[in-house]
C-alpha positions in Angstrom: 10.4 8.3 25.6 10.5 11.2 23.1 14.3 11.2 23.2 14.4 7.5 22.6 12.1 7.9 19.6 14.2 10.7 18.2 17.5 8.7 18.6 16.3 5.2 17.9 13.1 5.3 15.8 13.6 1.9 14.2 14.2 0.2 17.5 11.2 1.9 19.1 9.0 1.0 16.1 10.1 -2.6 16.4 9.2 -2.5 20.1 5.7 -1.2 19.3 5.2 -3.9 16.7 6.5 -6.6 19.0 4.0 -5.6 21.7 1.2 -5.8 19.1 2.3 -9.3 18.0 2.3 -10.5 21.6 -1.2 -9.1 22.0 -2.2 -10.9 18.8 -0.9 -14.2 20.1 -2.9 -13.8 23.3 -6.0 -13.0 21.2 -5.5 -16.1 19.1 -5.2 -18.2 22.3 -8.4 -16.6 23.6 -10.2 -17.3 20.3 -9.2 -21.0 20.4 -10.2 -21.4 24.0 -13.7 -19.8 23.7 -14.3 -20.6 20.0 -15.3 -17.1 19.2 -12.9 -15.0 17.0 -15.2 -12.0 16.8 -15.1 -11.2 20.5 -11.3 -11.8 20.6 -11.0 -9.4 17.6 -13.0 -6.8 19.5 -10.7 -7.2 22.5 -7.6 -6.9 20.3 -8.9 -3.8 18.6 -9.7 -2.2 22.0 -6.1 -3.0 23.1 -4.6 -1.6 19.9 -6.5 1.7 20.3 -5.6 2.0 24.0 -1.9 1.2 23.3 -1.8 3.6 20.4 -3.3 6.4 22.4 -0.6 5.9 25.1 2.2 6.0 22.5 0.7 8.9 20.6 1.3 11.2 23.5 5.1 10.7 23.1 5.4 10.9 19.3 4.8 14.6 19.0 3.0 16.5 16.2 3.3 15.5 12.6 5.1 17.5 9.8 1.9 19.3 8.9 1.9 23.0 9.5 -0.1 24.2 6.5 -3.9 24.0 6.3 -4.9 21.8 3.4 -7.5 23.1 1.0 -10.5 20.9 0.2 -9.5 20.7 -3.4 -6.1 19.2 -2.4 -7.7 16.6 -0.2 -10.3 15.8 -2.9 -7.5 14.9 -5.3 -6.1 12.4 -2.8 -9.6 11.0 -2.1 -10.3 10.4 -5.8 -6.9 8.7 -6.2 -7.7 6.5 -3.3 -11.0 5.4 -4.8 -9.2 4.4 -8.0 -6.6 2.6 -5.9 -9.3 0.7 -3.8 -11.2 -0.4 -6.9 -8.1 -1.5 -8.8 -6.5 -3.4 -5.9 -9.8 -5.0 -5.0 -10.2 -6.1 -8.6 -6.6 -7.5 -8.4 -7.6 -9.6 -5.4 -10.7 -11.0 -7.1 -8.6 -11.7 -10.3 -5.8 -13.3 -8.3 -8.3 -15.5 -6.3 -9.7 -16.8 -9.5 -6.2 -17.4 -11.1 -4.2 -18.7 -8.1 -4.8 -20.9 -5.2 -4.2 -19.5 -1.7 -5.7 -21.8 1.0 -5.1 -19.2 3.7 -7.1 -16.6 1.8 -9.9 -19.2 1.2 -9.9 -19.9 5.0 -10.0 -16.2 5.7 -13.0 -15.7 3.3 -14.8 -18.6 4.8 -14.2 -17.3 8.4 -15.4 -13.9 7.4 -18.6 -15.2 5.9 -19.1 -17.5 8.9 -18.6 -14.6 11.4 -21.0 -12.4 9.4 -23.7 -15.0 9.5 -23.2 -15.7 13.2 -23.2 -12.0 14.3 -23.7 -9.7 11.4 -23.9 -6.5 13.5 -20.7 -7.2 15.4 -18.9 -8.0 12.2 -20.0 -4.8 10.5 -19.0 -2.8 13.7 -15.6 -4.3 13.7 -15.0 -3.9 10.0 -16.3 -0.3 9.7 -15.5 1.2 13.1 -13.2 -0.7 15.4 -10.7 -2.0 12.9 -10.2 1.2 10.9 -9.7 3.3 14.0 -7.4 0.7 15.6 -5.3 0.0 12.5 -4.9 3.7 11.4 -4.0 4.8 14.9 -1.3 2.1 15.3 0.1 1.6 11.8 -0.2 5.2 10.6 -0.1 7.4 13.7 2.2 5.2 15.9 4.3 3.1 13.6 4.6 5.4 10.6 4.8 8.4 13.0 7.7 6.8 14.9 9.6 5.8 11.7 9.2 9.4 10.4 11.8 10.4 12.9 14.3 8.7 10.6 16.3 11.2 8.6 15.2 9.9 5.3 12.5 10.5 2.6 9.0 9.7 3.8 8.5 6.9 1.3 10.7 4.6 3.4 8.7 4.8 6.6 5.5 4.5 4.6 6.7 1.3 2.9 8.0 -0.3 6.1 4.8 0.5 8.1 2.6 -0.6 5.2 4.4 -3.8 4.7 4.0 -4.7 8.4 0.3 -3.8 8.1 0.0 -6.1 5.1 1.8 -9.0 6.8 -0.5 -8.7 9.8 -3.4 -9.8 7.6 -1.8 -13.2 7.2 -2.7 -14.1 3.6 -0.7 -13.8 0.4 -3.7 -12.2 -1.4 -3.7 -9.3 1.1 0.0 -8.5 0.9 -0.1 -6.3 -2.3 -3.5 -4.5 -1.8 -2.9 -3.9 1.9 0.6 -2.6 1.3 -0.6 -0.2 -1.4 -3.6 0.9 0.7 -1.2 1.5 3.6 1.1 3.7 1.6 -1.9 5.6 0.3 -3.1 6.2 3.8 0.4 7.4 4.8 0.4 9.9 2.0 -3.1 11.1 2.8 -2.1 11.4 6.5 1.0 13.4 5.4 -1.0 15.4 2.9 -3.8 16.4 5.3 -2.1 16.3 8.7 -5.2 14.6 10.2 -5.3 10.9 11.0 -9.1 11.0 10.9 -9.1 11.4 7.1 -7.1 8.2 6.9 -9.6 6.5 9.2 -12.4 7.7 7.0 -10.7 6.3 3.9 -10.0 3.0 5.7 -13.7 2.8 6.6 -14.6 3.4 2.9 -12.2 0.7 1.8 -13.6 -1.9 4.2 -17.2 -0.9 3.2 -16.2 -1.7 -0.4 -14.7 -5.0 0.6 -17.7 -6.0 2.6 -20.0 -5.2 -0.4 -18.0 -7.6 -2.5 -19.3 -10.5 -0.3 -22.8 -9.9 -1.6 -22.0 -8.5 -5.0 -20.6 -10.6 -7.9 -18.5 -8.5 -10.2 -18.9 -9.1 -13.9 -16.0 -10.7 -15.8 -15.0 -7.6 -17.7 -14.6 -5.7 -14.4 -12.0 -8.1 -13.2 -10.2 -8.3 -16.5 -6.5 -7.6 -16.8 -6.8 -4.5 -19.0 -9.2 -2.8 -16.6 -6.9 -3.6 -13.7 -3.9 -2.3 -15.5 -5.6 1.0 -16.6 -6.8 1.7 -13.1 -3.4 0.9 -11.6 -1.7 3.2 -14.0 -4.0 6.1 -13.2 -3.5 5.9 -9.4 0.2 5.2 -9.7 0.7 8.4 -11.7 -1.5 10.3 -9.3 0.3 9.1 -6.1 3.6 9.6 -7.7 2.7 13.3 -8.3 1.3 13.6 -4.8 4.5 12.2 -3.3 6.7 14.6 -5.4 4.6 17.5 -4.2 5.0 16.4 -0.5 8.7 16.2 -0.9 8.7 19.6 -2.7 6.9 21.1 0.3 9.4 19.6 2.7 12.4 20.9 0.6 10.9 24.4 0.5 10.2 24.2 4.3 6.6 24.9 3.8 6.2 22.1 6.2 8.8 20.6 8.6 10.4 17.5 7.1 10.7 15.8 10.4 8.5 15.5 13.4 9.0 18.1 16.1 
């Protein structure tokens, strides 16, 4: 399998994603039959983790040879916090400005699930989903696409776009894509998928808190959103340039071994 990934990374990534979509369809059927989407989601997350662990054995080690200093990771973490806040504000602003029936159904279902089984909802949002999604979309999908002989931004964009589309609503496409690219950069920056998992947990925690917290109007204004977006865009641009500089200087291997 390692040779297939080296020679045909795009085809193998498409295969991984196809398997996941089949599992998602099965999960949707189970949810409709039993009328409980929470348990179906738990089964889907369990499958995603198991499937990812199987594929991860054949991907190989990432392009991370250098030990990352705490200060370097702290920079990425601060940038991610800015990104989370700004993209979350964008979602709130867009939900007030535009109409997306699928997003409204998603929010209603999330609130309904939380009321029906609050502890399971919290577990899925803060433990199961972050682990499953980071393992699959970052470690497996991004890891497979990184075998492409191209700059890392292309695998990051492809895997993050698929991650965003899997959420099923227009409102999620932009913030989920941006969060996915950020997680790819942090994964590449630190060489440890668990940092990406931790950041995903933090993002979901912030999202869950918005259910109970009503943001003031000034916090979801266009100027605040633009300022925050500008700050993390510059920061991540510099982080990406630094990663490419490391690769070009061979401080780290550019491709997976």
